[in-house]
N, C-alpha and C positions, 0 to 999 in steps of 0.2 A: 854377765851372761848376757844379759841385755844389751848393754853396750856393745859388745863384741857383734852381736847381731847388726846393732842398727849401724856399725861401723862397716861390714861386710856389705849391708843393703846400698850404702853410699857410695861405694867404691861401683858396684853392679850400675846403679844410675849414671854416675858422670861417664862410664864405658861405653854407654847406651846414647849420651847427649852426644859423644866424639864422633861417633860412626855418621852420627843424624847431619853432622855439620859437615862432614867429610861427603856424603852423598850430596848436600844440596851444592856445595864448590863443583863438585863435578858437574852439576846439572849446568849449574850457570856458566861453566867454562865450555863446556858444550854447543851451549846455545848462541855464546858470544862465534864459534867457530861456525855455526851453520849460518849466521847474520851475516858473518864476512865473505863466508864463500858464495852466497848469493849475492851479494853485494859485486865482490868479484867477477860473479857470471854475469850481470846485467852490464859492468863496464865492457866486459872483454866481448859481447854478443855485436850483433849487425847493428849499423846505424841506423835501419828502417822503422824501427820499434819493437818492442815485446810482440808475443804471440797474443795476449791477450786483449792489446788493443787493433790488434789485426782484425781477430774475430767480431771486435765490436764496430768498428770500422764496415766488415763487410756483413753484420745485419743490420747495419743503417742504411748500407744501399739497397738489402732485399727489399726493405718496409720502405722506402722510396720508392721503389719499382711497384710493389705491389700495389699502393697508393696510388700511382701514376695510372696502372691496369684500372682500378676500380674507377677513376675521375675517368677514364677515356670510356668505360662501359657504360657509367650516367649518360655520358656527355652523347655517346650511340643512342642510349633509351629513350632521352628527353627529345632528342633531332627526331626518330621514329614516331616517337608520340604528338610532336609537334607536325610535324608532314602530315600524318593520319588527321590530327585535328583541321589543319588547313586544307587537307584534300576535301572533308566532311562540309566545311564550310563552303567550299567552292562548287560543290556538289549543289548544297540546298540554295546556294544564290542562284545557281545556272536553273533550278527546277522552279524558285518562286516566281524568276522572269519569265521562263516557259509558260509556266500556269497563268501568271499575270495576260501574256497575249494571248493564249487561247482564249482566255476569258473574254476579251475584246474581240475577239472573231466569232465567238458563239456566245448565246447569252446561256448561263447555267442555271438553272432553277434550284432554289436553295429548299429543302426538304423541312418539312416542321420540325423534325427531329434534330437536325443542325440548329435552326433558329433557336430552340429551346437550350440546347449546349451554350451557342453563345451567350445569351439573357445569362446562364448559370455562372460563365466564364465572368463578365462583367461585375456581377453581383460578389465573386469571389475578390476580384482583383480591388472594389472599393472595399470589403470588409478586412482586406490584407492591409490598407493604407489606414483605415479607423486604428485597427491595431498596433501595427507601429508608431504611431503617434499617440495611441494610451500607454507603448511600452517605454518610450523615451520621457514621456512624462511623469514616469515611474508609477501608473495606477495599477499596473499588475499585483504592486507589491499591497496597495492598501487602495482598493476599488472605491471610487468617488460614491457619493449616494447624493440623491434629489437634492434633499434637503439644504446639503454643503457645500454645493455645488457654485465656485467659484467664477467661471465665466458660462459663455452658452456652450462651448464645445463640450464641458466636464458635465452641463447640465445633460446635453445630448447623449452623452457617451453612458451617463448613469443610468439613464429612460432605457439604452438599449442594452445595458445589464438585467433588467428588468424584464425587460419583454422577453429576452432569449430564454431568461431562468423560468418564466410563468406561462409563456403560449409559445415557444418554438422549442426549445428541449423536450417535452414531455410526448411532443407526437414524431419526434426524430427519432427519442429512447423507444418508443412503441414499435416503429418501423423498424430499429434495428433488432429488436428481440425478433420480428416476425423473419426476418430475412435471418437471424444466428441460427432460428428453429428449423428452418428450410435447409439451410447448409448442412446442420447436424443429420439431418433426414437425409439428405443427399448425400451424405458423408458414409454413413450407415448403410447404405443401398451399395455404394461402391465398395464397401469393406465387404460385404456377402457376396459380392459379384467376385471378388478375387478369391477369398476362401472356396468358394464354387470352383472355381479353376485349378485351386491348388487340389481340392478333393477328386476332382476329374484326374489332373496327372498324378496323383497319389494311386488312385484305384484303375489306372490305364484303361480308362473309360473313353471308346470311340465306337462310333457305325461301323458295324460289319456287315460285308454283303456276303449274299448266300451264294451268287455265283461269281466265277472270276472265269473271264477269257483266256485261253489258252491256244496253242499255234492248232491244236486238235478241235476246236469248234468249229461246228457248222456254220454253214450261212444262214439258216433259219433262226440263231441264237443270237443273232444281232438284230435288233429293231430297228423300223426306219425312223431316223433322225433329221430333223430338220435343223439348221444351223442359219442364224440370224447374224450380219452384224448391220446395225444401222447406223449410220454415218452423216454428217452436214458439214461439207467443205475442208475435208479431214486432208489436207495435203501432203501432211507431213507423217501421216501414220496408216495410210490406207493401204501401201504395201504391204507392210510388214504382218499387219493382221490379216488380211486376205491369204496371206505365204503361211503363215501359220495356222490357219483353219485348213487351208487345202489339203495340208500334207498330215492328217490326221488318221492315226494308225486305225481306221475305219472301214470296211467295204464299198468300194466308189460307188455300188448301185445301191447301198443302203442309205444312204448319204445325198442330201441336196443344200448346197449353200447358197442363202439369198442373201445380195448386197444391197442393201437398203440405203438408197444415196438421195438425199436430199440437199444436196448442192446447189446452190443458187448460181456458182462460178462455172460458167461454161467450161473453163479449160480443166477443171479439176472433175468436172462430170468426164471428161473426155481421157483422161489420165484413169479413171476407175475405171471405165466401160475397156478400155487398153488392159489394162490388168486381168479382167476379168477373161477376157476373151482370150490371153495368154493360157491361162486356166482352164478354158476352155478345150482348147486344141492339147491338153495332154491329158483328157478325157476325166476330168475333174466334173461333176454335175454340180455346176455354177451359174447363179440367172442373176440378171442387173436389174434392178426395179426405182424406177423414178418418178416420183407423184408429182402430178401437176397442179395439184392444188396441194399446196403445204399448211395444212393445219392440225392442229393439235401436236404440234413438238414431236417428242420421240414415241409419246405414246398413239398419236395418230399413223404414224410412220408403220408402228407396230401392228395397229389394229388393220391397215390397208393389207399388210403383208399377210395378215394370218385369215383375208377373205379370199384369198389365191383357192382355186377349185382343189388343187392337188396335194392342199393342206392336210384333207381328210386322211390320207393313204399315209401319213407320216404319223407317231405315237407320243413323239418327244420334241423339245424343241429347245436346244442351246443356243443362248444370247451372250452375243461377246459386243462392247464396246468397241469405236476403231481402234485403240489405244490397246488393247489388251493382247495378248502373245500365248493362248493355250498352249500348253505341254502337247508331243503326238500321240500320248496317251491317254488324253483328257477323258475322252468318253467313255473308254476302256474300265477307269476307275469310279466315273459317275453313276453308267445306265447301271450295272450290276444291280447298285441298291434299291433300284425299283423293283426286281424281280422277287417277286414272293409279300409285296408290299404294295397290297394296292389303294391302299388311305395315302400313301406319300404321295407328295404334290410337286414337292421342289428339294432338289439338292444343289446345295450353296455352295460354293469354294472360296478359300481363301485369296487374296490378293496380294500379291510381292511387288516389289516395287525398285524398276532398273536405276532409277535416279534421286533414290533415297539419300545420296551421299554428296548431290550436287552441290549444296548448297545449307544453309541454316534454315532455311524455310521448310525444306523439303527434310531435313532432318527431324523439325520438329513436327511436320504431317507425320512422317512414319512411326512416331511415338504415340499419337493421336488413334491413328488406324490400328495398328499393331494392338492395343488396347481391346480396339473395337472387335477386331475379327478374334485375338486368341480368348477374350475374358466374355465379353458378352455375348458375341455371335455363338461360341460355344457353348457357352452356361445355359442360355436360352435354348439352344438346339438339345442338348442333353436333357434337361430338368424339365421344359413343356413343349417341346417340340413347335416351337416358335420364334423366328423374330424376322424383321424388316429385310425382303429381299433387297440386294444392293445394286439389282438393275441389270447387272452383267457378271460374267464368270458363274452362270449356274444354267442349270437345267428342269426345265418345268415338266409337267406331264400334261399335254393337249388338252386333254378333258378335262381336269381340273381348272385350267383357264376359263373353258366354254364355260365349266358349272358355275363359276363364280362371275361372270359375264363380261370377261373377257378385258380387253385394255380398254380403260377409259381416259377422257383428255381433260379431266373436271379438276386435276391440280399440276403441278409442275413435279409432282412425287410420282410417279405412276407406278413404280416399283413397289412402293410402300403401300400403297391403292389397293394393288392387286392382290399384294399377300396378305393384308389385313381382311379382303372381303373372302379370300381362300379359307381364311384363318376361320373365321364365321361362319363357313359352310363345311366344318368339322376336318379339312385338309390338315396334314403334318407337315412339318418341314425336318431336313438333316441337314446339318453342317460339317461338312470335312474339313479339318483342320489339317492333315496330311498332305490335301493337294492343292496346287499352289497354280495361279495364274498370272504370270508377268505384266504390268502394266506400269503407268507412267503419274507421277505426282507434277502438279502443276508448279514449275518452277519461278513465275512472277506472283507478286503480291497481288495484283490486278484479279489474275484468272482465280488465285485461292479466295479471294475475297466475295467475286460474282459465286464461285460453286458453295461456298459456304452459305452467303444469303439463300441461296436457291434450296439447300438443304434444311435451313433450319424456316424458311417460310411455309414451305411445301407441308409438312407435318400438320402447321396450324390449320391450313385450309383444311388438310384429310380430317382432322379431328372436326373443324365446326359441322362438314358433311356427316360423317359417319356416325356420330353420336348416338342418335336415336337410334340407328340400327344395331350397334352394339347392344344398346338396353334391351331393343328385342327381340336380340339373337336369344337361340334354345342352348347357348353354352352354359356350362357351371359359371356360379356368382365368382368362384375363385379365380376364373380364365377372365372375366369380366373386369373385376378390381384389377388385374394383372396389367389390362390391355390398358383401362383407362387412366389407372393412377400411375403405373410403371411406365408403362411404354409410353405413352401421350404427355400426361401432366407432370410426372418429376423428369424424366428425362428429355422431354424436348421443351417445355416449359416453363419448369420452375429451375432447371439449370442457370438459362441466360439471362432469367431474371433475377434471380439472386446474385448472381455473379457480375453483373453490370450494375444493379443497385448497392451492394454489398460495398465493393470496392473501388466503384467509381463516383457515387455520389453521395452515400452514407459517411465513407472514412474522410473526405475533404469536408463535410461537413460538419464533423465530430470537432475538427480542426478549431473551426471556430463557434460552435459552441460547445464548448469544455464540459456544458452540463449534461451532454449525452454523451455517453462514453460508449467507445469499442474495443472490448478486451484484448490484448495482444495476444493471446492465444487463437482468437479467430484472422488476427492480423496475418499471423507469421504461423504460428505452430501447426493445426488443422491443415492449413491447406500446404504445408511441405510434408504433410504425412501421404494426403489426399496423392499429390505429384511423385510422391515416392510408391505410390502403389499403382498409379497410371503407368509408370516410365519398367516398373516390375519385368513385363513379357518383352521389354526391348532393352537387356542388361548394357547393352553396348553403349546403350544413349544416357548412362548414369553422370555422365558430364556436362550433361545439358538439361539438367533439371530445373535451375535456376531459370534458366532463359524458358525453358516450358513452361515453368508457372508464370511469368512476367506474359509473355505472348499470348497465354490461354486469357488470362484477363484482359489483355488487349482486345483480343477478338471477341469477347462478349460484348464488344460496339455492334457491332455488325451481326451478332447472333441475337441480340435484345432487340435490333432496328427492325429485323428481319420478321422475327417471331410477333412481335408487333402488329406488323402489315399484314403477315399472312393471318392472325388472328380476328381483323378487325377488315380486311378488304382494303390494307391502304398501299398508295403508292405502287412500285413495281412488283409487287408479290405474285402477278401471275408472268412475268416476264421470265423466258428461259434463253441462257446466253451459255451458248456453247463453251466448255471449258478448253482451251486452246491447249495445245502440248508440240512438243519438240523434233517429235519423232525419236526419240531414245531408245537404243535396242540394246536389248541384253547380249555379252559374247556367244551364250551358249546358242541362242536362238541364229545370231549370224552365221554360227557356223553348221547349225542343223539347216537352215536356209541355202547355204552355200553347198551344202552335199547334195542337196535336192537338185539344186540346178546343174551341178557338175554330172547328177546320174541323168538329166536331160539333155545334153551336151553342151551344156554352157557354164563359162569358167567365170563369167563375173556376175556380183549381185547388183542387178539393176535400182540403184536408187540416186540418178542423179535427177530424176523428179520431184522426191522427197527432199534431196540437198537446196535444188532450188527454189524451194517452196519455202525451205528454213531461212536461207539469205533473203527471201523476198518476206517474210514473216518479221524478221529481225530489224530490217530497214524501215517496217511500217509501225513496229511497236516503239512506247518510248516511258521512260519512268515519269511518273507523275506525283503531286501530292496530295493527300486526304486530309481534309480540312476537319472533320471531327476529330479524327485521329489527335491530330495537331491542336485543335481549341483543348480538349481534355486534356491533351500534356500540359498546356499552360496551367490548367486547373490544378493539376496536381501537384505541379511544380510549386506553384501558388501557395498549396496546402501544407506544403512541404517546408516552406519559410515559415508559414505561422507555428507549425510543432515544433520546428528550431527554437522560437521564442517561449515555447513553455516545455523547452526539454523533454520532448516526449521522445526517448530513442529509437524504439522499432518502430513506429509510425514515422518520424522522420525517414528512413532509411528505405522503409516500403514505399512510402510516396515519391521519395525523392528517384529509385529504381525504377516505380512502375510509370513516374512520370520521363523518365528519359528513356523508356521503352516505346510509351505512346510518340514521343519525338522520332524517334529512329523508325517505325511504322509510317507515322504523317507523312517523312521525308520520302517513305520508297527505298529505304536504304536496306532490307531485308529482302531477299530473294534473289533474284536476275536482275543484274543491273546491267542495259543499254546504252551503248555510249552515241 
């Protein structure tokens, strides 16, 4: 039985093997046929090659063209960069030659500050040479000692290591710690100001007037307003400022315009007189005043104008510098805030700039001034009712001016002077962030530098003069502390002091005295955060955050020099230089002025005088070299080479970019370029 079963199983197994062999042979036959057909198809095809080869050839050609395009782009970029570098080098060479020729023609007095910077540069270069010698001898791996010195150079270097570790590094580290502390305090102040601004925006806090003018307002509702336009040789802007004031939406019998001309150019005087006479013929109450004895600069000019007999008939005075163009409803938006608020002395409005996008310099100025108005002025106005008067685009109660002693000629910041004295007398201020007054920013570095010098030397003059008045005043202790420590010391003295000392003196020295250390967060992170806070009110300027940080450190040289000069009455701290403007006008102002001209039967805007003055100014002005900035550029670049030897990444990049920024500014390559 078992044998029969085994036999049947064997038959089944053999049958399965035969079926598998047949299937395998059929598969082989099919494969042979497919290969034969493929071979035949290749032989019968076109002689140009198969489709795969054509695709490969086409891909190779495409890759070749792509690489050719990339090479062309790289070559064009290199040519563009090369042309830019060559242009910069030629410009620098031309300015160096012109500066040398001007030195031969006129003796140039070197300031003490510049001589100190030159000595510092010589020391830094000598230290770099010493460190390079030590680096190539391998002493940075195994510093030599006095006992094991092989030669005189090694002996001197070993003594230098002991001197810098025991005597130079400790005081430098102490100064570094003091500056870091001041830096942190100022950063906290800046952060609190920004938080205060956010709170104002979040709660929608703003001054609200109890009264608004309408078409049904009586003539008696309009108080008598005196409008003053002080100017001095303002050939480029006199016409647009006078026109903007004369078209104010205010009853003509309730307003008088004073054009206070301190020009010493008889041609400019004649032009301004003609403009005043033109508006007088239209029925505007406007007078022209010219002082024979021009003392006291702007303060003396305003003081002389307030001494006129007819001023007693006016209740308020609005002040506009020659380049300011108030909107026609300026008085209607500011005067109502005085109604029912007898303690209010000043209404300050916001500056808006017609040329903020003119060049890199104006863009960086716009960041600074936007923060000043949007944050500093607004926060101080809302929370403590006090801030520094900006000298223009504001309305004063004449009684408040008389109560605090009027305009004084003792400083170059007469606007801050009168604001502080009014605050000591108990008067309050209001800042209107939604009322804007168009004006111009200086477009050349020379004009901007002179302006910043005056703005930073004047507060120190004022602080020295009014410190005891603040101490003896009847204000609360908190208001005295705010005025002394925040308004004067922190924001006017400490800021330029630590900015220049920390980033232009201490940082380069720590590269040559590595025993004293400046942390990376002080060099990079905290300044970056502060720059970000400064740029928040002007969000369109975010692409310029790095140039802004570097340029502010560059300007710390001018601000520090001005602060020291004003505090100790050194140099030209009492010199007043009028900031030159180019007569830029916004499109809306030109349209308004044109409509006013057409309403009086004139079809053209008379700007020929301004345009001729603009061309004359451009022919007289020229770019120049700034030697303090150039010397500091070489100091920082030398320190960056030293940091490269010790592989300090953040310090190297900061020193290199800051040194390049000083070099650009020193060659006057920022701002307006005059051919």
